[in-house]
C-alpha positions in Angstrom: 144.3 82.6 122.1 142.7 85.7 123.6 139.5 86.9 122.0 139.8 90.1 119.9 137.4 92.3 118.3 138.2 93.8 114.9 136.5 96.7 113.3 136.5 98.1 109.8 139.2 100.8 109.3 137.0 102.5 106.8 137.2 106.3 107.5 133.8 107.8 108.3 132.8 111.2 109.5 131.0 110.1 112.7 129.5 107.1 114.4 125.8 106.4 114.1 123.4 105.5 116.8 123.4 101.8 116.0 127.2 101.5 115.5 128.2 97.9 116.2 131.4 96.0 116.5 132.0 92.8 114.6 133.3 90.0 116.6 135.8 88.3 114.2 137.6 86.0 116.7 137.1 82.9 114.5 135.7 82.6 111.1 133.7 81.0 109.8 131.3 81.1 112.7 129.8 78.0 114.3 126.3 79.1 113.1 126.1 79.9 109.4 122.3 80.0 109.2 119.9 82.9 109.5 116.4 81.8 110.7 113.6 83.6 109.0 110.2 84.6 110.5 107.1 82.8 109.4 105.7 84.3 106.2 104.0 83.7 102.9 106.8 81.5 101.7 107.9 78.0 102.8 111.5 79.2 103.2 112.6 79.4 106.9 116.4 79.5 106.7 119.2 81.3 104.8 122.4 79.2 104.6 125.7 81.1 104.2 127.9 78.0 104.5 128.8 77.9 100.8 130.1 81.5 100.8 132.7 81.0 103.6 136.2 80.0 102.7 136.5 82.0 99.5 138.8 84.8 100.7 136.0 87.1 101.9 134.9 85.7 105.2 134.7 89.1 106.9 132.3 90.4 104.2 130.3 87.2 104.4 130.0 87.4 108.1 129.0 91.1 108.0 126.3 90.2 105.5 125.0 87.3 107.6 124.9 89.6 110.7 122.9 92.2 108.8 120.3 89.7 107.6 120.1 88.1 111.0 119.4 91.5 112.6 116.7 92.2 109.9 115.1 88.8 110.6 115.0 89.4 114.4 113.5 92.9 113.8 110.9 91.4 111.6 110.0 88.8 114.2 109.7 91.5 116.9 107.5 93.7 114.7 105.3 90.9 113.6 106.4 91.2 110.0 105.8 94.9 109.7 109.4 95.8 108.9 110.6 93.2 106.4 108.8 89.9 105.5 110.5 86.5 105.1 109.9 86.9 101.4 111.8 90.2 101.3 114.7 88.8 103.2 114.8 85.8 100.9 114.8 88.2 97.9 117.7 90.1 99.4 119.6 86.8 99.8 118.8 85.1 96.6 118.7 88.1 94.3 121.4 90.3 95.9 123.7 88.5 98.3 124.0 85.4 96.1 125.6 87.5 93.4 127.5 90.0 95.5 129.4 87.5 97.6 130.8 85.5 94.7 131.9 88.8 93.2 133.7 89.5 96.5 135.4 86.1 96.2 136.6 87.0 92.7 138.0 90.3 93.9 139.8 88.6 96.8 141.4 86.3 94.3 142.4 89.2 92.1 143.9 91.0 95.0 145.7 87.9 96.2 144.6 88.4 99.8 141.6 88.3 102.2 139.1 90.9 101.3 138.5 93.5 104.0 135.4 95.7 104.7 137.4 98.8 103.9 137.9 97.4 100.4 134.3 98.1 99.7 134.4 101.6 98.4 133.0 103.5 95.3 135.4 101.9 92.9 134.5 98.5 94.3 130.8 99.2 93.7 131.5 100.4 90.2 133.3 97.1 89.5 130.3 95.2 90.9 127.9 97.1 88.6 130.2 96.4 85.6 130.2 92.7 86.6 126.4 92.6 86.7 126.2 94.2 83.2 128.7 91.7 81.8 126.5 88.8 82.9 124.2 89.5 79.9 120.9 89.6 81.7 118.1 92.2 81.1 118.7 95.7 82.5 115.7 95.1 84.9 117.3 92.0 86.2 120.7 93.7 86.7 119.0 96.6 88.5 117.1 94.2 90.8 120.3 92.3 91.8 122.1 95.6 92.5 119.3 97.1 94.5 119.0 93.9 96.7 122.8 93.9 97.3 122.7 97.6 98.0 120.0 97.2 100.7 122.4 95.0 102.6 125.4 97.3 102.0 123.4 100.3 103.2 122.6 98.5 106.4 126.4 97.8 106.8 127.0 101.5 106.4 124.4 102.4 109.0 126.3 100.1 111.4 129.6 101.9 110.7 131.2 98.9 109.0 131.7 100.5 105.6 131.5 104.0 104.2 128.1 105.3 103.3 128.6 107.5 100.3 129.9 104.9 97.9 126.8 104.4 95.7 126.5 106.0 92.3 123.2 107.7 91.4 120.9 105.7 89.2 123.5 103.2 87.7 120.8 101.5 85.6 118.8 104.4 83.9 115.6 103.4 82.1 115.9 99.8 83.1 112.2 99.7 83.9 111.4 100.2 80.2 112.8 96.7 79.4 110.6 95.1 82.0 107.3 93.6 81.0 105.1 92.8 83.9 102.2 90.4 84.0 99.5 91.2 81.5 95.8 91.0 82.0 93.9 88.0 80.6 92.2 88.5 77.3 88.4 88.2 77.4 88.4 84.6 76.0 91.1 83.6 78.5 89.2 85.2 81.4 86.0 83.3 80.4 87.9 80.0 80.1 89.4 80.5 83.6 86.0 81.3 85.1 84.4 78.3 83.5 87.1 76.1 85.0 86.6 77.7 88.4 82.9 77.0 88.2 83.4 73.4 87.5 85.7 73.0 90.5 83.5 75.1 92.8 80.5 73.0 92.0 82.4 69.9 93.2 83.6 71.7 96.3 80.1 72.9 97.2 78.6 69.4 96.8 81.4 67.8 98.8 81.9 67.5 102.5 84.8 67.4 105.0 87.9 69.6 105.1 89.1 71.1 101.9 92.4 70.0 100.4 95.2 72.3 99.4 94.1 72.2 95.8 90.5 73.0 96.7 91.7 75.9 98.9 93.7 77.3 95.9 90.6 77.1 93.8 88.7 79.1 96.4 91.5 81.6 96.6 91.5 82.1 92.8 87.8 82.6 92.8 88.1 85.2 95.5 90.9 87.0 93.6 88.9 86.9 90.4 86.0 88.7 92.1 88.0 91.1 94.3 91.4 91.7 92.7 93.1 91.1 96.1 96.9 90.9 96.1 98.4 87.4 96.5 100.0 87.6 99.9 97.1 89.4 101.6 94.8 86.8 100.0 96.8 83.8 101.3 96.9 85.5 104.8 93.2 86.2 105.2 91.9 85.7 108.7 88.8 83.8 109.7 87.2 87.1 110.8 88.0 88.9 107.5 84.3 89.4 106.8 82.4 92.1 108.7 78.8 93.3 108.4 78.5 96.4 106.2 77.8 99.4 108.4 75.0 100.6 106.1 73.7 98.0 103.7 72.3 94.7 105.1 72.9 92.7 102.0 76.6 93.5 101.9 79.8 92.6 103.8 83.2 94.2 103.9 86.3 92.2 103.3 89.3 93.3 105.4 92.8 92.3 104.3 96.2 93.6 105.3 99.1 94.4 103.0 102.3 94.2 105.1 104.5 95.8 102.5 102.6 99.1 102.8 101.4 98.4 106.3 97.8 99.2 105.1 94.5 97.7 105.7 92.3 97.3 102.6 88.5 97.3 103.1 86.3 96.1 100.2 82.5 96.0 100.0 81.0 92.7 99.0 77.5 91.7 98.0 76.1 88.5 99.6 73.9 86.3 97.5 70.8 85.2 99.4 70.1 82.3 97.0 72.3 79.4 98.0 71.3 77.5 94.8 72.9 80.1 92.7 76.3 78.9 93.9 75.9 75.8 91.7 75.0 77.5 88.5 77.5 80.4 88.7 80.7 81.3 90.5 79.6 81.8 94.1 80.0 85.2 95.7 83.1 85.9 97.9 81.3 85.9 101.2 79.9 82.4 100.5 83.3 81.1 99.6 84.9 82.5 102.8 82.1 81.0 104.9 82.5 77.6 103.2 86.3 77.6 103.9 85.8 78.7 107.5 83.3 76.0 108.3 84.8 73.1 106.3 88.3 73.5 107.6 87.5 74.4 111.2 88.8 71.1 112.6 92.4 71.3 111.1 92.5 75.0 111.9 91.8 74.5 115.6 94.3 71.6 115.8 97.1 73.7 114.2 99.4 76.5 115.1 97.3 78.9 112.9 93.8 79.0 114.5 93.2 82.5 113.1 94.3 81.9 109.5 91.6 81.1 107.0 93.5 78.9 104.6 94.7 76.0 106.7 94.7 72.4 105.5 96.0 68.9 106.1 98.8 67.8 103.8 98.2 64.7 101.7 101.5 64.4 99.9 103.8 61.5 100.8 106.5 63.6 102.4 104.3 65.6 104.7 101.2 63.4 105.0 99.1 64.4 108.0 100.9 67.6 108.7 98.7 70.7 109.1 100.0 73.7 107.1 98.7 77.0 106.0 98.6 78.6 102.5 102.0 79.9 101.2 103.1 81.2 97.9 104.6 77.8 97.1 101.3 76.1 97.9 99.5 78.6 95.7 102.0 78.1 92.8 101.6 74.3 92.9 97.8 74.5 93.1 97.6 76.8 90.1 99.8 74.4 88.1 97.5 71.6 89.0 94.5 73.7 88.1 95.9 74.5 84.6 96.9 70.9 84.0 93.6 69.6 85.1 91.5 71.9 82.8 94.0 72.3 80.0 93.3 76.0 79.6 94.9 77.4 76.5 96.0 80.9 75.5 95.5 82.7 72.2 98.4 80.8 70.7 97.1 77.4 71.7 99.7 77.0 74.5 98.9 76.2 78.1 97.9 79.4 79.8 100.3 81.1 82.1 98.3 82.0 85.2 99.0 83.6 88.6 97.2 85.8 91.1 98.7 89.0 89.7 97.3 88.3 86.2 93.8 87.8 87.8 94.3 91.0 89.7 95.2 93.0 86.6 92.3 91.4 84.8 90.0 92.5 87.6 91.3 96.1 87.5 91.0 96.4 83.7 87.5 95.1 83.9 86.7 97.7 86.5 88.2 100.3 84.2 85.8 99.2 81.4 82.7 99.0 83.6 83.4 102.4 85.2 83.3 104.1 81.9 87.1 104.2 81.8 87.3 106.2 85.0 90.9 105.9 86.2 90.2 107.3 89.7 87.3 105.1 90.6 89.3 102.1 89.2 92.3 103.0 91.4 90.1 103.5 94.4 88.5 100.1 94.1 91.9 98.5 93.3 93.3 99.8 96.6 96.1 102.1 95.3 96.8 105.4 93.7 95.9 106.5 90.1 99.5 106.7 89.2 100.2 103.1 90.3 97.1 102.0 88.5 98.0 103.7 85.3 101.7 102.6 85.3 101.3 99.0 86.4 97.8 97.7 85.9 95.7 99.4 83.2 96.1 98.4 79.6 94.6 100.4 76.7 92.0 98.2 74.9 92.2 97.9 71.2 89.0 99.9 70.8 90.1 102.8 73.0 90.7 105.2 70.1 87.3 104.3 68.5 85.4 104.5 71.8 86.7 107.9 72.7 85.0 110.1 70.1 82.7 113.0 70.4 79.1 111.7 70.7 77.5 115.0 71.8 76.5 118.1 69.9 78.4 121.3 69.3 76.3 124.3 68.8 77.9 127.4 67.4 76.5 130.9 67.8 76.3 131.5 64.1 74.1 128.5 63.5 71.7 129.5 66.3 71.5 133.0 65.1 70.5 131.9 61.6 67.9 129.6 63.0 69.2 126.5 61.3 68.7 124.5 64.6 66.3 125.2 67.3 67.8 125.9 70.7 66.8 123.2 73.1 66.7 123.5 76.9 69.9 122.4 78.5 71.5 122.4 82.0 74.9 123.6 82.9 77.5 121.1 84.0 81.2 121.6 85.2 82.3 120.9 81.7 79.6 122.4 79.4 75.9 121.5 79.1 73.6 118.5 79.3 70.2 118.0 77.8 69.0 116.1 80.9 71.3 115.4 83.9 68.6 113.2 85.5 67.7 111.0 82.5 70.4 111.5 79.9 72.3 108.7 78.3 74.9 108.4 81.1 72.7 109.5 83.9 72.0 107.0 86.8 68.2 107.4 86.2 67.5 106.9 89.9 66.6 110.5 90.7 70.2 111.7 91.2 72.0 114.0 88.8 74.7 112.5 86.6 78.3 113.1 87.8 80.2 111.1 85.2 81.9 114.3 83.9 84.8 112.5 82.2 82.3 110.5 80.2 80.5 113.6 78.9 82.5 113.5 75.6 81.1 110.1 74.8 77.5 110.9 75.8 74.8 111.9 73.3 73.3 114.2 75.8 76.5 116.4 75.9 76.2 119.9 74.4 78.9 122.5 73.9 78.2 126.2 72.9 80.6 129.2 72.7 79.6 130.2 76.2 80.9 126.8 77.5 84.4 127.1 76.1 85.7 128.6 79.3 84.7 125.6 81.3 85.9 123.1 78.6 89.4 124.7 78.5 89.5 124.8 82.4 89.1 121.0 82.3 91.7 120.9 79.4 94.4 122.6 81.5 93.5 120.6 84.6 94.2 117.4 82.5 97.4 118.9 81.2 98.6 119.5 84.8 98.0 115.8 85.5 100.5 114.7 83.0 103.5 115.4 85.3 101.9 113.6 88.1 101.0 110.5 86.1 103.8 110.2 83.6 103.5 110.9 79.8 102.6 107.4 78.6 100.0 106.7 81.3 98.5 110.1 80.8 98.2 109.7 77.0 96.5 106.4 77.5 93.9 107.7 80.0 93.4 111.4 79.0 94.9 111.7 75.5 91.6 111.1 73.8 89.8 113.9 75.8 92.5 116.4 74.8 92.3 115.2 71.2 88.5 115.6 71.1 88.8 119.2 72.4 91.6 120.1 70.0 90.3 118.4 66.9 86.6 118.1 67.2 85.3 120.9 69.3 87.8 123.8 68.9 87.7 124.0 65.1 83.9 124.6 65.1 84.2 128.0 66.9 85.7 131.3 65.9 89.5 131.2 66.3 89.6 134.5 68.2 86.9 133.3 70.7 88.8 130.1 71.2 92.1 131.9 71.8 90.5 134.2 74.4 88.8 131.5 76.3 91.8 129.2 76.2 94.0 131.8 77.7 91.4 132.9 80.2 91.0 129.3 81.5 94.8 128.9 81.7 95.3 132.0 83.8 92.1 131.9 85.9 90.4 128.5 85.5 86.8 127.8 86.4 86.5 127.3 90.3 85.5 123.7 89.7 88.8 122.9 87.9 91.3 125.0 89.8 92.5 122.1 91.8 93.6 119.1 89.6 92.9 116.9 92.6 89.2 117.5 91.9 89.6 114.9 89.1 89.9 112.3 91.9 87.0 113.7 93.8 84.5 113.3 90.9 85.3 109.6 90.6 
């Protein structure tokens, strides 16, 4: 039989640059497997065999071709386009639900499903199908988005129409999703104590580290740096570099492929080696230990530049040299929890993963920085909006902590001599009794610049002449609400607005307040004219 090439008859306005023709001579094809690039997961193949023979072979083959093309592009780009984990997610979360639905539609139509059957009505039926499965809106949305990613690629190749997707079919689905929460303080301390026990044994030992010991080292690094799981598992042997300025510090360099960004983090190196036994060792020492102890298996493997390389000791892969993957990490964390029997607040075995440690790290940064969201986001390696929406959690004491600790001086009291005017220094917000040695000052010869912490500082002073600057900050914070989102903004800045409205404003003449409020709104103080200045003062 002569070979023939079939193409979708879907009408489209014009061909695109990467328009391709599907070769449908014989289906199913001889090769029904897509090979994945090497990545953070153990999965290396996507098998489409079970989806063929269900009345939608053309759609299955088009899907296979799309994923195969994505995999090849990923290999050529070194994983900078899509990782193996992303392709696996497209397949397991999207394709594995879309293709069975296609088989159902083929059965309902009583014929083979064609590519031109995939139109807006078809997509609407698929969305309804996902909703009827009874899963959470967030899960429905994830399955739809993964399937849509493949269908969009088909549209770009000219196999199906492009404008077939409804706008936001799962509104507010993110509200039903509850991400990983940070560890409570007792849970954090329990995890750190368990890490110290394991790290003491690792330090006192000799020879190459096992996969479990490497997982312990990775958890210790995460607890001290807040690094993301995939960049942590893919650290290179030369990830530590001398600090360009400070001799007692190093910089940790990691790469986040999803954002194609390099994250640089400053680390302190402990000079006292003995301190590693009594406390959790610093990150630089842990990395040095892993690099030296596992040098032999690393050089004998296909991964000479990867830090976390080990010799398998399980029965199935005994003697095989592997590198850290997400599956290795998950198994190691389970063994860590089983070994130490760490419990949560309810007395149940603690649920732990790298993202919980990362969120714990970021929330601790938030507390130690005086609840400064911009400094926290900068150290966490993302934007304040991402930090506020996905990482920071308001502590139970937030409302109590954010109260006016300074002093409000009204003109009337000063005129009547009831309090003696003390020398103060102007700040971008109001005044300070001592910017060098005040309560929040660094006390190292430099002036205090923790302006967002002024309202909780006993050295803070507000007079009627300062209202213009106070309300200039007020309106700058109000402008940040649209950028951050209402809930995150309320959590981070709501207390400052409340202090100004309820504790400072009522103590001044209403007419003076109204004049200065309006003046600041129309012509804010130069320091607060650009809301981005809030990030600069971090």
